[in-house]
N, CA, C and O atoms as a GROMACS GRO file, in nm:
protein
  616
    1UNK      N    1   8.184 -13.574  24.790
    1UNK     CA    2   8.124 -13.542  24.802
    1UNK      C    3   8.057 -13.444  24.806
    1UNK      O    4   8.110 -13.421  24.914
    2UNK      N    5   7.965 -13.330  24.788
    2UNK     CA    6   7.994 -13.203  24.886
    2UNK      C    7   7.980 -13.106  24.899
    2UNK      O    8   7.872 -13.075  24.850
    3UNK      N    9   8.051 -12.990  24.961
    3UNK     CA   10   8.057 -12.931  25.070
    3UNK      C   11   7.961 -12.866  25.126
    3UNK      O   12   7.968 -12.823  25.242
    4UNK      N   13   7.842 -12.851  25.034
    4UNK     CA   14   7.694 -12.808  25.078
    4UNK      C   15   7.665 -12.896  25.026
    4UNK      O   16   7.711 -12.984  24.954
    5UNK      N   17   7.500 -12.834  25.110
    5UNK     CA   18   7.321 -12.869  25.019
    5UNK      C   19   7.234 -12.799  25.074
    5UNK      O   20   7.221 -12.746  25.184
    6UNK      N   21   7.138 -12.814  24.916
    6UNK     CA   22   6.930 -12.764  25.012
    6UNK      C   23   6.933 -12.826  25.110
    6UNK      O   24   6.978 -12.931  25.156
    7UNK      N   25   6.881 -12.748  25.135
    7UNK     CA   26   6.748 -12.775  25.274
    7UNK      C   27   6.682 -12.882  25.225
    7UNK      O   28   6.663 -12.895  25.104
    8UNK      N   29   6.633 -12.982  25.325
    8UNK     CA   30   6.581 -13.101  25.309
    8UNK      C   31   6.421 -13.054  25.210
    8UNK      O   32   6.380 -13.138  25.130
    9UNK      N   33   6.364 -12.956  25.221
    9UNK     CA   34   6.267 -12.912  25.262
    9UNK      C   35   6.220 -12.761  25.219
    9UNK      O   36   6.290 -12.699  25.299
   10UNK      N   37   6.162 -12.679  25.159
   10UNK     CA   38   6.163 -12.570  25.156
   10UNK      C   39   6.208 -12.538  25.112
   10UNK      O   40   6.216 -12.583  24.998
   11UNK      N   41   6.324 -12.382  25.168
   11UNK     CA   42   6.398 -12.264  25.118
   11UNK      C   43   6.484 -12.275  25.145
   11UNK      O   44   6.491 -12.390  25.189
   12UNK      N   45   6.588 -12.221  25.152
   12UNK     CA   46   6.645 -12.126  25.245
   12UNK      C   47   6.579 -11.990  25.351
   12UNK      O   48   6.568 -11.954  25.468
   13UNK      N   49   6.546 -11.950  25.197
   13UNK     CA   50   6.461 -11.822  25.290
   13UNK      C   51   6.382 -11.869  25.413
   13UNK      O   52   6.419 -11.822  25.521
   14UNK      N   53   6.259 -11.971  25.410
   14UNK     CA   54   6.148 -12.013  25.467
   14UNK      C   55   6.187 -12.087  25.591
   14UNK      O   56   6.118 -12.149  25.672
   15UNK      N   57   6.388 -12.052  25.581
   15UNK     CA   58   6.445 -12.178  25.738
   15UNK      C   59   6.338 -12.332  25.695
   15UNK      O   60   6.226 -12.353  25.743
   16UNK      N   61   6.401 -12.412  25.608
   16UNK     CA   62   6.408 -12.482  25.554
   16UNK      C   63   6.518 -12.550  25.663
   16UNK      O   64   6.604 -12.473  25.705
   17UNK      N   65   6.520 -12.695  25.712
   17UNK     CA   66   6.624 -12.791  25.762
   17UNK      C   67   6.717 -12.847  25.663
   17UNK      O   68   6.720 -12.900  25.552
   18UNK      N   69   6.786 -12.812  25.751
   18UNK     CA   70   6.921 -12.899  25.663
   18UNK      C   71   6.948 -12.991  25.665
   18UNK      O   72   6.975 -13.024  25.780
   19UNK      N   73   6.963 -13.100  25.565
   19UNK     CA   74   6.992 -13.223  25.566
   19UNK      C   75   7.130 -13.264  25.683
   19UNK      O   76   7.236 -13.208  25.712
   20UNK      N   77   7.036 -13.434  25.744
   20UNK     CA   78   7.163 -13.406  25.855
   20UNK      C   79   7.342 -13.426  25.807
   20UNK      O   80   7.442 -13.405  25.876
   21UNK      N   81   7.334 -13.464  25.695
   21UNK     CA   82   7.473 -13.516  25.646
   21UNK      C   83   7.541 -13.339  25.629
   21UNK      O   84   7.661 -13.327  25.605
   22UNK      N   85   7.470 -13.240  25.641
   22UNK     CA   86   7.548 -13.141  25.614
   22UNK      C   87   7.460 -13.010  25.767
   22UNK      O   88   7.411 -12.909  25.715
   23UNK      N   89   7.450 -13.013  25.880
   23UNK     CA   90   7.359 -12.960  25.973
   23UNK      C   91   7.403 -12.898  26.003
   23UNK      O   92   7.382 -12.891  26.124
   24UNK      N   93   7.538 -12.753  25.938
   24UNK     CA   94   7.531 -12.605  25.997
   24UNK      C   95   7.488 -12.546  25.869
   24UNK      O   96   7.512 -12.598  25.760
   25UNK      N   97   7.409 -12.414  25.890
   25UNK     CA   98   7.350 -12.350  25.832
   25UNK      C   99   7.495 -12.243  25.767
   25UNK      O  100   7.576 -12.195  25.846
   26UNK      N  101   7.506 -12.219  25.594
   26UNK     CA  102   7.587 -12.151  25.565
   26UNK      C  103   7.481 -11.975  25.532
   26UNK      O  104   7.373 -11.976  25.472
   27UNK      N  105   7.546 -11.849  25.586
   27UNK     CA  106   7.506 -11.736  25.533
   27UNK      C  107   7.429 -11.744  25.385
   27UNK      O  108   7.471 -11.829  25.306
   28UNK      N  109   7.318 -11.659  25.345
   28UNK     CA  110   7.367 -11.646  25.204
   28UNK      C  111   7.339 -11.537  25.110
   28UNK      O  112   7.217 -11.539  25.120
   29UNK      N  113   7.360 -11.453  25.036
   29UNK     CA  114   7.393 -11.346  25.052
   29UNK      C  115   7.254 -11.320  24.952
   29UNK      O  116   7.182 -11.420  24.952
   30UNK      N  117   7.206 -11.212  24.871
   30UNK     CA  118   7.199 -11.190  24.717
   30UNK      C  119   7.222 -11.027  24.671
   30UNK      O  120   7.206 -10.912  24.714
   31UNK      N  121   7.254 -11.077  24.594
   31UNK     CA  122   7.291 -10.950  24.461
   31UNK      C  123   7.229 -10.887  24.394
   31UNK      O  124   7.246 -10.942  24.285
   32UNK      N  125   7.165 -10.806  24.378
   32UNK     CA  126   7.143 -10.804  24.243
   32UNK      C  127   7.162 -10.675  24.214
   32UNK      O  128   7.174 -10.591  24.303
   33UNK      N  129   7.167 -10.634  24.043
   33UNK     CA  130   7.291 -10.504  23.951
   33UNK      C  131   7.159 -10.490  23.888
   33UNK      O  132   7.102 -10.567  23.811
   34UNK      N  133   7.094 -10.303  23.966
   34UNK     CA  134   6.983 -10.315  23.857
   34UNK      C  135   7.033 -10.131  23.786
   34UNK      O  136   7.047 -10.029  23.853
   35UNK      N  137   7.050 -10.145  23.634
   35UNK     CA  138   7.075 -10.060  23.548
   35UNK      C  139   6.906  -9.983  23.531
   35UNK      O  140   6.797 -10.029  23.565
   36UNK      N  141   6.938  -9.862  23.470
   36UNK     CA  142   6.921  -9.790  23.431
   36UNK      C  143   6.902  -9.726  23.282
   36UNK      O  144   6.964  -9.628  23.239
   37UNK      N  145   6.786  -9.814  23.200
   37UNK     CA  146   6.821  -9.798  23.070
   37UNK      C  147   6.721  -9.735  23.018
   37UNK      O  148   6.690  -9.754  22.901
   38UNK      N  149   6.664  -9.664  23.084
   38UNK     CA  150   6.594  -9.540  23.032
   38UNK      C  151   6.616  -9.460  22.873
   38UNK      O  152   6.544  -9.429  22.778
   39UNK      N  153   6.798  -9.448  22.924
   39UNK     CA  154   6.831  -9.353  22.788
   39UNK      C  155   6.821  -9.462  22.654
   39UNK      O  156   6.860  -9.447  22.538
   40UNK      N  157   6.749  -9.579  22.723
   40UNK     CA  158   6.727  -9.651  22.542
   40UNK      C  159   6.599  -9.684  22.459
   40UNK      O  160   6.568  -9.756  22.365
   41UNK      N  161   6.545  -9.595  22.541
   41UNK     CA  162   6.435  -9.667  22.510
   41UNK      C  163   6.335  -9.683  22.366
   41UNK      O  164   6.253  -9.760  22.316
   42UNK      N  165   6.431  -9.499  22.327
   42UNK     CA  166   6.424  -9.514  22.132
   42UNK      C  167   6.439  -9.650  22.094
   42UNK      O  168   6.539  -9.723  22.098
   43UNK      N  169   6.303  -9.676  22.050
   43UNK     CA  170   6.352  -9.868  21.993
   43UNK      C  171   6.398  -9.802  21.843
   43UNK      O  172   6.441  -9.907  21.794
   44UNK      N  173   6.412  -9.739  21.776
   44UNK     CA  174   6.439  -9.734  21.633
   44UNK      C  175   6.516  -9.696  21.662
   44UNK      O  176   6.540  -9.623  21.565
   45UNK      N  177   6.646  -9.669  21.778
   45UNK     CA  178   6.789  -9.752  21.750
   45UNK      C  179   6.862  -9.828  21.750
   45UNK      O  180   6.981  -9.858  21.738
   46UNK      N  181   6.738  -9.864  21.771
   46UNK     CA  182   6.780 -10.048  21.881
   46UNK      C  183   6.787 -10.177  21.720
   46UNK      O  184   6.749 -10.149  21.606
   47UNK      N  185   6.862 -10.345  21.779
   47UNK     CA  186   6.805 -10.394  21.581
   47UNK      C  187   6.742 -10.413  21.517
   47UNK      O  188   6.672 -10.507  21.554
   48UNK      N  189   6.706 -10.363  21.392
   48UNK     CA  190   6.561 -10.434  21.340
   48UNK      C  191   6.522 -10.558  21.359
   48UNK      O  192   6.407 -10.602  21.354
   49UNK      N  193   6.678 -10.643  21.393
   49UNK     CA  194   6.529 -10.745  21.428
   49UNK      C  195   6.492 -10.828  21.530
   49UNK      O  196   6.466 -10.948  21.536
   50UNK      N  197   6.498 -10.683  21.658
   50UNK     CA  198   6.450 -10.691  21.721
   50UNK      C  199   6.525 -10.780  21.900
   50UNK      O  200   6.486 -10.815  22.012
   51UNK      N  201   6.661 -10.775  21.806
   51UNK     CA  202   6.722 -10.812  21.972
   51UNK      C  203   6.767 -10.705  22.040
   51UNK      O  204   6.764 -10.589  21.997
   52UNK      N  205   6.796 -10.729  22.112
   52UNK     CA  206   6.834 -10.604  22.240
   52UNK      C  207   7.025 -10.660  22.175
   52UNK      O  208   7.092 -10.758  22.143
   53UNK      N  209   7.034 -10.441  22.198
   53UNK     CA  210   7.178 -10.431  22.152
   53UNK      C  211   7.296 -10.463  22.342
   53UNK      O  212   7.410 -10.507  22.358
   54UNK      N  213   7.190 -10.412  22.442
   54UNK     CA  214   7.330 -10.465  22.532
   54UNK      C  215   7.428 -10.506  22.526
   54UNK      O  216   7.393 -10.624  22.539
   55UNK      N  217   7.566 -10.513  22.515
   55UNK     CA  218   7.721 -10.561  22.517
   55UNK      C  219   7.774 -10.578  22.688
   55UNK      O  220   7.751 -10.479  22.758
   56UNK      N  221   7.830 -10.674  22.740
   56UNK     CA  222   7.918 -10.593  22.900
   56UNK      C  223   8.004 -10.522  22.849
   56UNK      O  224   8.044 -10.587  22.753
   57UNK      N  225   8.077 -10.395  22.855
   57UNK     CA  226   8.222 -10.439  22.884
   57UNK      C  227   8.339 -10.458  22.796
   57UNK      O  228   8.410 -10.397  22.717
   58UNK      N  229   8.316 -10.648  22.884
   58UNK     CA  230   8.404 -10.654  22.818
   58UNK      C  231   8.357 -10.804  22.713
   58UNK      O  232   8.408 -10.917  22.713
   59UNK      N  233   8.290 -10.772  22.666
   59UNK     CA  234   8.244 -10.870  22.558
   59UNK      C  235   8.156 -10.945  22.547
   59UNK      O  236   8.161 -10.983  22.430
   60UNK      N  237   8.068 -10.995  22.602
   60UNK     CA  238   7.944 -11.031  22.670
   60UNK      C  239   7.859 -11.038  22.631
   60UNK      O  240   7.788 -11.047  22.730
   61UNK      N  241   7.782 -11.042  22.529
   61UNK     CA  242   7.617 -10.976  22.463
   61UNK      C  243   7.531 -11.059  22.583
   61UNK      O  244   7.423 -11.006  22.611
   62UNK      N  245   7.570 -11.202  22.671
   62UNK     CA  246   7.438 -11.238  22.694
   62UNK      C  247   7.465 -11.232  22.852
   62UNK      O  248   7.426 -11.324  22.925
   63UNK      N  249   7.487 -11.196  22.868
   63UNK     CA  250   7.511 -11.094  23.036
   63UNK      C  251   7.520 -11.290  23.120
   63UNK      O  252   7.469 -11.320  23.228
   64UNK      N  253   7.572 -11.355  23.060
   64UNK     CA  254   7.629 -11.469  23.154
   64UNK      C  255   7.717 -11.469  23.261
   64UNK      O  256   7.713 -11.515  23.375
   65UNK      N  257   7.825 -11.385  23.176
   65UNK     CA  258   7.964 -11.369  23.243
   65UNK      C  259   7.945 -11.277  23.384
   65UNK      O  260   8.023 -11.306  23.474
   66UNK      N  261   7.872 -11.194  23.404
   66UNK     CA  262   7.828 -11.109  23.446
   66UNK      C  263   7.822 -11.180  23.546
   66UNK      O  264   7.753 -11.282  23.547
   67UNK      N  265   7.934 -11.117  23.705
   67UNK     CA  266   7.912 -11.187  23.825
   67UNK      C  267   7.952 -11.024  23.966
   67UNK      O  268   7.966 -10.908  23.927
   68UNK      N  269   7.960 -11.060  24.093
   68UNK     CA  270   7.993 -11.006  24.161
   68UNK      C  271   8.059 -11.040  24.278
   68UNK      O  272   7.985 -11.088  24.364
   69UNK      N  273   8.220 -11.028  24.319
   69UNK     CA  274   8.363 -11.071  24.427
   69UNK      C  275   8.284 -10.957  24.522
   69UNK      O  276   8.264 -10.836  24.510
   70UNK      N  277   8.228 -11.123  24.690
   70UNK     CA  278   8.269 -11.051  24.794
   70UNK      C  279   8.324 -11.040  24.869
   70UNK      O  280   8.329 -11.143  24.935
   71UNK      N  281   8.378 -10.963  24.907
   71UNK     CA  282   8.430 -10.920  25.066
   71UNK      C  283   8.400 -10.892  25.151
   71UNK      O  284   8.341 -10.785  25.166
   72UNK      N  285   8.431 -10.989  25.267
   72UNK     CA  286   8.373 -11.000  25.412
   72UNK      C  287   8.438 -10.829  25.459
   72UNK      O  288   8.539 -10.761  25.445
   73UNK      N  289   8.255 -10.818  25.545
   73UNK     CA  290   8.313 -10.692  25.543
   73UNK      C  291   8.258 -10.647  25.640
   73UNK      O  292   8.270 -10.525  25.649
   74UNK      N  293   8.146 -10.741  25.791
   74UNK     CA  294   8.057 -10.762  25.880
   74UNK      C  295   8.172 -10.647  25.964
   74UNK      O  296   8.292 -10.622  25.958
   75UNK      N  297   8.089 -10.615  26.017
   75UNK     CA  298   8.146 -10.519  26.195
   75UNK      C  299   8.147 -10.556  26.244
   75UNK      O  300   8.038 -10.612  26.244
   76UNK      N  301   8.256 -10.620  26.401
   76UNK     CA  302   8.254 -10.714  26.502
   76UNK      C  303   8.128 -10.856  26.440
   76UNK      O  304   8.116 -10.905  26.328
   77UNK      N  305   8.061 -10.882  26.559
   77UNK     CA  306   7.974 -10.998  26.544
   77UNK      C  307   7.815 -11.016  26.444
   77UNK      O  308   7.739 -11.111  26.430
   78UNK      N  309   7.815 -10.847  26.376
   78UNK     CA  310   7.712 -10.869  26.338
   78UNK      C  311   7.656 -10.956  26.220
   78UNK      O  312   7.542 -10.978  26.177
   79UNK      N  313   7.785 -10.999  26.185
   79UNK     CA  314   7.707 -11.152  26.073
   79UNK      C  315   7.656 -11.256  26.226
   79UNK      O  316   7.534 -11.270  26.232
   80UNK      N  317   7.697 -11.290  26.283
   80UNK     CA  318   7.652 -11.435  26.463
   80UNK      C  319   7.502 -11.351  26.436
   80UNK      O  320   7.384 -11.381  26.420
   81UNK      N  321   7.568 -11.252  26.441
   81UNK     CA  322   7.356 -11.183  26.532
   81UNK      C  323   7.330 -11.221  26.446
   81UNK      O  324   7.282 -11.335  26.446
   82UNK      N  325   7.356 -11.116  26.265
   82UNK     CA  326   7.223 -11.227  26.202
   82UNK      C  327   7.125 -11.308  26.143
   82UNK      O  328   7.007 -11.300  26.109
   83UNK      N  329   7.280 -11.443  26.142
   83UNK     CA  330   7.212 -11.528  26.140
   83UNK      C  331   7.149 -11.651  26.289
   83UNK      O  332   7.068 -11.741  26.266
   84UNK      N  333   7.200 -11.629  26.407
   84UNK     CA  334   7.111 -11.653  26.497
   84UNK      C  335   6.864 -11.536  26.485
   84UNK      O  336   6.747 -11.528  26.521
   85UNK      N  337   6.986 -11.487  26.399
   85UNK     CA  338   6.792 -11.319  26.352
   85UNK      C  339   6.757 -11.426  26.248
   85UNK      O  340   6.662 -11.394  26.177
   86UNK      N  341   6.809 -11.538  26.224
   86UNK     CA  342   6.722 -11.563  26.108
   86UNK      C  343   6.632 -11.486  25.943
   86UNK      O  344   6.546 -11.512  25.858
   87UNK      N  345   6.737 -11.370  25.989
   87UNK     CA  346   6.690 -11.196  25.934
   87UNK      C  347   6.744 -11.271  25.716
   87UNK      O  348   6.814 -11.357  25.662
   88UNK      N  349   6.698 -11.220  25.699
   88UNK     CA  350   6.559 -11.236  25.558
   88UNK      C  351   6.669 -11.055  25.518
   88UNK      O  352   6.768 -10.986  25.543
   89UNK      N  353   6.523 -11.076  25.428
   89UNK     CA  354   6.496 -10.972  25.338
   89UNK      C  355   6.570 -10.791  25.437
   89UNK      O  356   6.670 -10.722  25.420
   90UNK      N  357   6.398 -10.782  25.576
   90UNK     CA  358   6.425 -10.695  25.663
   90UNK      C  359   6.485 -10.800  25.808
   90UNK      O  360   6.443 -10.904  25.858
   91UNK      N  361   6.625 -10.691  25.847
   91UNK     CA  362   6.673 -10.780  25.929
   91UNK      C  363   6.661 -10.685  26.047
   91UNK      O  364   6.664 -10.574  25.995
   92UNK      N  365   6.646 -10.666  26.218
   92UNK     CA  366   6.625 -10.594  26.290
   92UNK      C  367   6.755 -10.609  26.356
   92UNK      O  368   6.737 -10.506  26.420
   93UNK      N  369   6.868 -10.647  26.395
   93UNK     CA  370   6.974 -10.669  26.403
   93UNK      C  371   7.092 -10.580  26.359
   93UNK      O  372   7.201 -10.555  26.411
   94UNK      N  373   7.042 -10.549  26.268
   94UNK     CA  374   7.141 -10.490  26.133
   94UNK      C  375   7.076 -10.310  26.118
   94UNK      O  376   6.975 -10.256  26.161
   95UNK      N  377   7.182 -10.266  26.044
   95UNK     CA  378   7.151 -10.179  25.976
   95UNK      C  379   7.185 -10.107  25.846
   95UNK      O  380   7.294 -10.058  25.816
   96UNK      N  381   7.100 -10.109  25.794
   96UNK     CA  382   7.101 -10.088  25.646
   96UNK      C  383   7.049  -9.915  25.597
   96UNK      O  384   6.968  -9.845  25.658
   97UNK      N  385   7.104  -9.887  25.503
   97UNK     CA  386   7.061  -9.776  25.494
   97UNK      C  387   7.027  -9.756  25.332
   97UNK      O  388   7.043  -9.840  25.244
   98UNK      N  389   6.975  -9.621  25.318
   98UNK     CA  390   6.902  -9.609  25.190
   98UNK      C  391   6.958  -9.675  25.054
   98UNK      O  392   7.052  -9.752  25.032
   99UNK      N  393   6.863  -9.615  24.975
   99UNK     CA  394   6.893  -9.638  24.832
   99UNK      C  395   7.002  -9.465  24.786
   99UNK      O  396   7.082  -9.465  24.692
  100UNK      N  397   6.981  -9.367  24.857
  100UNK     CA  398   7.022  -9.263  24.779
  100UNK      C  399   7.131  -9.257  24.903
  100UNK      O  400   7.239  -9.238  24.848
  101UNK      N  401   7.141  -9.262  24.977
  101UNK     CA  402   7.310  -9.320  25.102
  101UNK      C  403   7.446  -9.392  25.020
  101UNK      O  404   7.561  -9.360  24.987
  102UNK      N  405   7.334  -9.532  25.009
  102UNK     CA  406   7.359  -9.573  24.883
  102UNK      C  407   7.531  -9.546  24.755
  102UNK      O  408   7.648  -9.575  24.729
  103UNK      N  409   7.369  -9.442  24.709
  103UNK     CA  410   7.507  -9.415  24.616
  103UNK      C  411   7.611  -9.285  24.582
  103UNK      O  412   7.671  -9.225  24.493
  104UNK      N  413   7.582  -9.292  24.724
  104UNK     CA  414   7.714  -9.112  24.781
  104UNK      C  415   7.828  -9.226  24.749
  104UNK      O  416   7.944  -9.192  24.729
  105UNK      N  417   7.787  -9.367  24.744
  105UNK     CA  418   7.967  -9.402  24.753
  105UNK      C  419   7.982  -9.462  24.629
  105UNK      O  420   7.924  -9.559  24.581
  106UNK      N  421   8.136  -9.332  24.548
  106UNK     CA  422   8.149  -9.339  24.410
  106UNK      C  423   8.338  -9.389  24.457
  106UNK      O  424   8.401  -9.405  24.561
  107UNK      N  425   8.369  -9.401  24.288
  107UNK     CA  426   8.509  -9.428  24.252
  107UNK      C  427   8.574  -9.350  24.187
  107UNK      O  428   8.514  -9.314  24.086
  108UNK      N  429   8.624  -9.328  24.193
  108UNK     CA  430   8.671  -9.223  24.167
  108UNK      C  431   8.747  -9.258  23.975
  108UNK      O  432   8.864  -9.293  23.962
  109UNK      N  433   8.697  -9.248  23.912
  109UNK     CA  434   8.764  -9.204  23.741
  109UNK      C  435   8.892  -9.273  23.764
  109UNK      O  436   8.977  -9.236  23.845
  110UNK      N  437   8.907  -9.437  23.642
  110UNK     CA  438   9.099  -9.439  23.670
  110UNK      C  439   9.101  -9.467  23.503
  110UNK      O  440   9.206  -9.506  23.452
  111UNK      N  441   8.997  -9.449  23.432
  111UNK     CA  442   9.102  -9.479  23.293
  111UNK      C  443   8.884  -9.375  23.185
  111UNK      O  444   8.762  -9.380  23.166
  112UNK      N  445   9.068  -9.283  23.157
  112UNK     CA  446   8.901  -9.120  23.096
  112UNK      C  447   8.907  -9.245  22.928
  112UNK      O  448   9.011  -9.271  22.868
  113UNK      N  449   8.744  -9.306  22.883
  113UNK     CA  450   8.743  -9.363  22.785
  113UNK      C  451   8.583  -9.328  22.811
  113UNK      O  452   8.547  -9.314  22.928
  114UNK      N  453   8.452  -9.306  22.664
  114UNK     CA  454   8.367  -9.257  22.646
  114UNK      C  455   8.286  -9.416  22.720
  114UNK      O  456   8.354  -9.518  22.704
  115UNK      N  457   8.189  -9.428  22.773
  115UNK     CA  458   8.102  -9.520  22.827
  115UNK      C  459   8.010  -9.503  22.830
  115UNK      O  460   7.966  -9.615  22.804
  116UNK      N  461   7.906  -9.426  22.846
  116UNK     CA  462   7.794  -9.371  22.845
  116UNK      C  463   7.781  -9.361  22.724
  116UNK      O  464   7.877  -9.376  22.649
  117UNK      N  465   7.641  -9.328  22.675
  117UNK     CA  466   7.546  -9.369  22.562
  117UNK      C  467   7.571  -9.441  22.475
  117UNK      O  468   7.652  -9.530  22.502
  118UNK      N  469   7.525  -9.438  22.360
  118UNK     CA  470   7.532  -9.486  22.250
  118UNK      C  471   7.684  -9.475  22.239
  118UNK      O  472   7.735  -9.366  22.263
  119UNK      N  473   7.817  -9.659  22.177
  119UNK     CA  474   7.879  -9.643  22.151
  119UNK      C  475   7.888  -9.721  22.040
  119UNK      O  476   7.789  -9.771  21.986
  120UNK      N  477   8.057  -9.744  21.984
  120UNK     CA  478   8.089  -9.744  21.816
  120UNK      C  479   8.146  -9.820  21.847
  120UNK      O  480   8.096  -9.922  21.800
  121UNK      N  481   8.283  -9.857  21.937
  121UNK     CA  482   8.302  -9.962  21.996
  121UNK      C  483   8.344  -9.955  22.143
  121UNK      O  484   8.383  -9.862  22.213
  122UNK      N  485   8.316 -10.126  22.171
  122UNK     CA  486   8.348 -10.159  22.316
  122UNK      C  487   8.514 -10.046  22.410
  122UNK      O  488   8.599  -9.980  22.349
  123UNK      N  489   8.503 -10.063  22.545
  123UNK     CA  490   8.616  -9.960  22.594
  123UNK      C  491   8.704 -10.084  22.585
  123UNK      O  492   8.680 -10.201  22.614
  124UNK      N  493   8.800 -10.033  22.543
  124UNK     CA  494   8.948 -10.100  22.564
  124UNK      C  495   9.023 -10.173  22.415
  124UNK      O  496   9.137 -10.220  22.416
  125UNK      N  497   8.920 -10.168  22.275
  125UNK     CA  498   8.854 -10.162  22.240
  125UNK      C  499   8.828 -10.336  22.200
  125UNK      O  500   8.837 -10.396  22.092
  126UNK      N  501   8.800 -10.374  22.310
  126UNK     CA  502   8.708 -10.566  22.297
  126UNK      C  503   8.592 -10.516  22.216
  126UNK      O  504   8.519 -10.421  22.184
  127UNK      N  505   8.648 -10.732  22.196
  127UNK     CA  506   8.551 -10.750  22.122
  127UNK      C  507   8.472 -10.818  22.150
  127UNK      O  508   8.474 -10.885  22.253
  128UNK      N  509   8.343 -10.819  22.032
  128UNK     CA  510   8.208 -10.933  22.121
  128UNK      C  511   8.262 -11.043  22.126
  128UNK      O  512   8.360 -11.074  22.058
  129UNK      N  513   8.214 -11.105  22.193
  129UNK     CA  514   8.214 -11.215  22.249
  129UNK      C  515   8.103 -11.385  22.215
  129UNK      O  516   8.051 -11.386  22.327
  130UNK      N  517   8.065 -11.464  22.170
  130UNK     CA  518   7.994 -11.567  22.168
  130UNK      C  519   7.993 -11.627  22.025
  130UNK      O  520   8.076 -11.624  21.935
  131UNK      N  521   7.882 -11.675  22.036
  131UNK     CA  522   7.822 -11.767  21.911
  131UNK      C  523   7.880 -11.715  21.784
  131UNK      O  524   7.914 -11.784  21.688
  132UNK      N  525   7.885 -11.631  21.792
  132UNK     CA  526   7.807 -11.550  21.608
  132UNK      C  527   7.748 -11.441  21.622
  132UNK      O  528   7.637 -11.405  21.585
  133UNK      N  529   7.897 -11.344  21.725
  133UNK     CA  530   7.949 -11.168  21.766
  133UNK      C  531   7.916 -11.110  21.607
  133UNK      O  532   7.913 -10.988  21.612
  134UNK      N  533   7.902 -11.137  21.536
  134UNK     CA  534   7.908 -11.036  21.405
  134UNK      C  535   7.825 -11.012  21.342
  134UNK      O  536   7.806 -10.892  21.322
  135UNK      N  537   7.701 -11.146  21.257
  135UNK     CA  538   7.632 -11.141  21.340
  135UNK      C  539   7.486 -11.152  21.398
  135UNK      O  540   7.374 -11.109  21.370
  136UNK      N  541   7.570 -11.261  21.530
  136UNK     CA  542   7.403 -11.170  21.644
  136UNK      C  543   7.387 -11.014  21.695
  136UNK      O  544   7.274 -10.968  21.713
  137UNK      N  545   7.518 -10.927  21.718
  137UNK     CA  546   7.521 -10.849  21.817
  137UNK      C  547   7.531 -10.764  21.727
  137UNK      O  548   7.424 -10.716  21.691
  138UNK      N  549   7.656 -10.714  21.656
  138UNK     CA  550   7.736 -10.617  21.565
  138UNK      C  551   7.652 -10.564  21.407
  138UNK      O  552   7.634 -10.462  21.341
  139UNK      N  553   7.638 -10.630  21.405
  139UNK     CA  554   7.522 -10.668  21.232
  139UNK      C  555   7.385 -10.580  21.322
  139UNK      O  556   7.330 -10.470  21.308
  140UNK      N  557   7.369 -10.698  21.415
  140UNK     CA  558   7.136 -10.624  21.423
  140UNK      C  559   7.153 -10.563  21.446
  140UNK      O  560   7.061 -10.485  21.420
  141UNK      N  561   7.339 -10.454  21.562
  141UNK     CA  562   7.308 -10.356  21.620
  141UNK      C  563   7.315 -10.230  21.484
  141UNK      O  564   7.207 -10.196  21.435
  142UNK      N  565   7.424 -10.176  21.440
  142UNK     CA  566   7.402 -10.108  21.282
  142UNK      C  567   7.308 -10.142  21.234
  142UNK      O  568   7.252 -10.036  21.206
  143UNK      N  569   7.210 -10.269  21.184
  143UNK     CA  570   7.198 -10.278  21.097
  143UNK      C  571   7.331 -10.298  20.917
  143UNK      O  572   7.454 -10.298  20.911
  144UNK      N  573   7.207 -10.313  20.787
  144UNK     CA  574   7.326 -10.359  20.681
  144UNK      C  575   7.492 -10.324  20.665
  144UNK      O  576   7.593 -10.376  20.618
  145UNK      N  577   7.446 -10.190  20.742
  145UNK     CA  578   7.625 -10.070  20.742
  145UNK      C  579   7.711 -10.212  20.899
  145UNK      O  580   7.831 -10.236  20.906
  146UNK      N  581   7.650 -10.246  20.952
  146UNK     CA  582   7.731 -10.285  21.106
  146UNK      C  583   7.841 -10.327  21.070
  146UNK      O  584   7.933 -10.268  21.126
  147UNK      N  585   7.867 -10.391  21.011
  147UNK     CA  586   8.056 -10.397  21.028
  147UNK      C  587   8.148 -10.318  20.984
  147UNK      O  588   8.267 -10.313  21.018
  148UNK      N  589   8.091 -10.257  20.906
  148UNK     CA  590   8.184 -10.131  20.975
  148UNK      C  591   8.148  -9.959  21.051
  148UNK      O  592   8.196  -9.849  21.077
  149UNK      N  593   8.037 -10.039  21.056
  149UNK     CA  594   7.961  -9.931  21.200
  149UNK      C  595   7.871  -9.999  21.302
  149UNK      O  596   7.753  -9.966  21.307
  150UNK      N  597   7.938 -10.128  21.414
  150UNK     CA  598   7.823 -10.130  21.476
  150UNK      C  599   7.818 -10.014  21.558
  150UNK      O  600   7.922  -9.960  21.595
  151UNK      N  601   7.631  -9.945  21.610
  151UNK     CA  602   7.670  -9.879  21.773
  151UNK      C  603   7.672 -10.032  21.866
  151UNK      O  604   7.689 -10.143  21.817
  152UNK      N  605   7.652 -10.005  21.996
  152UNK     CA  606   7.678 -10.065  22.117
  152UNK      C  607   7.595  -9.961  22.268
  152UNK      O  608   7.594  -9.858  22.335
  153UNK      N  609   7.537 -10.093  22.241
  153UNK     CA  610   7.440  -9.943  22.418
  153UNK      C  611   7.522 -10.015  22.534
  153UNK      O  612   7.523 -10.132  22.571
  154UNK      N  613   7.599  -9.886  22.584
  154UNK     CA  614   7.692  -9.941  22.730
  154UNK      C  615   7.652  -9.895  22.863
  154UNK      O  616   7.714  -9.931  22.963
   0.00000   0.00000   0.00000
């Protein structure tokens, strides 16, 4: 038997009831990443077949390998307070910060390499992975000269 279960009806967000076999609610976190891709709006630079040119720096052209790591960082009993209050998108018992404040949290550069704009190669010379990366990504990105001059939107 699995160690977790879905609500018997409704959803987590609508406070759906837990099944009797799994009566304890577990907090659910929503993690969303938004990228500003307006610097790549010129469609004449995109692959001629219309496919999207973006490739993760570790070589994934699909985005399926994307993940986020969670480190427990709740102060005191704030997590329990949020759970007791059935917090969803907004939560009056927690203090939150706006995007401009959150964006002030930065990490210094550890490896100096070009990661902005259209790139001739992925950082660290990573290979593009997938079912057929040469034709599905690199060839479509740079057109006929793809085998010698691929461009990656990163």
